[in-house]
matplotlib code that plots the C-alpha trace (Angstrom):
import matplotlib.pyplot as plt

x = [158.4, 161.1, 160.2, 159.9, 162.3, 161.1, 161.5, 160.8, 160.2, 160.9, 157.2, 157.1, 160.3, 158.7, 155.4, 157.5, 158.9, 155.5, 155.0, 155.6, 158.5, 155.9, 154.1, 157.6, 158.5, 155.2, 156.0, 159.5, 157.9, 155.3, 157.9, 159.6, 156.5, 154.8, 157.2, 156.7, 152.9, 152.3, 150.5, 149.5, 146.0, 145.7, 148.9, 148.3, 145.2, 146.9, 148.3, 145.2, 146.7, 143.9, 143.9, 142.5, 143.2, 144.5, 148.1, 147.7, 147.6, 146.9, 148.1, 148.1, 151.1, 149.2, 145.7, 146.3, 148.8, 148.3, 150.9, 150.3, 152.3, 152.3, 154.0, 156.8, 158.3, 159.9, 159.6, 157.0, 157.3, 156.0, 154.9, 152.8, 152.1, 149.4, 146.0, 142.8, 141.8, 145.3, 145.0, 141.6, 142.9, 145.9, 143.7, 141.5, 144.6, 145.6]
y = [117.9, 116.3, 113.6, 115.2, 114.1, 111.9, 113.2, 110.8, 112.6, 111.1, 110.2, 108.2, 106.3, 105.5, 104.2, 101.9, 100.1, 98.6, 97.0, 93.4, 92.7, 92.2, 95.6, 97.3, 95.9, 97.3, 100.7, 100.7, 99.7, 102.4, 105.0, 104.2, 104.5, 107.5, 110.3, 109.3, 109.2, 112.3, 114.9, 112.5, 111.2, 108.5, 106.8, 106.6, 104.7, 101.5, 103.1, 105.4, 108.8, 110.9, 114.4, 114.5, 118.1, 121.1, 119.8, 116.3, 113.2, 109.6, 106.5, 102.8, 100.5, 97.2, 96.4, 97.4, 100.1, 103.7, 106.5, 110.2, 112.9, 116.5, 118.4, 120.4, 122.5, 120.2, 117.2, 114.9, 114.6, 111.4, 111.9, 108.8, 105.2, 103.1, 101.4, 103.1, 103.9, 105.2, 107.6, 108.7, 109.6, 111.5, 113.5, 114.5, 115.9, 118.1]
z = [73.3, 75.4, 78.1, 81.6, 84.3, 87.0, 90.7, 93.6, 96.9, 100.3, 101.0, 97.7, 98.7, 102.1, 100.5, 98.3, 101.3, 102.0, 98.6, 97.6, 95.2, 92.4, 93.1, 93.3, 89.9, 88.5, 89.9, 88.4, 85.0, 85.3, 86.1, 82.8, 80.8, 82.3, 81.2, 77.6, 77.9, 80.0, 77.9, 75.2, 76.2, 73.6, 74.7, 78.3, 78.4, 79.7, 82.8, 83.2, 84.0, 85.5, 86.8, 90.3, 91.3, 89.4, 89.5, 91.0, 88.9, 89.5, 87.4, 87.8, 88.4, 88.3, 89.6, 93.2, 93.3, 92.2, 92.1, 92.8, 91.1, 90.1, 87.3, 88.8, 86.0, 83.4, 85.7, 87.1, 90.9, 92.4, 96.0, 97.1, 96.2, 97.6, 97.0, 96.1, 99.8, 100.5, 97.5, 98.5, 102.0, 100.8, 98.2, 101.1, 103.0, 100.1]

ax = plt.figure().add_subplot(projection="3d")
ax.plot(x, y, z, "-o")
ax.set_aspect("equal")
plt.show()
């Protein structure tokens, strides 16, 4: 199975602007790892990919930052980055 492509939507880009340089680097590293791990439960334990809704997933990019994404065809579309409370708020809006 080929690695899925990574799509970053405008809301995701906007959320990244509020991160520290260190957190931004963690997000970049996670975006490199996630496509190879997605769909392989035993390989993504370190970044903690979890299904939150039917097609909404969460993963960690360090201790404070979490990323929300969905599977969109053969791609993973990342649509939000934030802390636990931010993620909870966004999930309630879905």
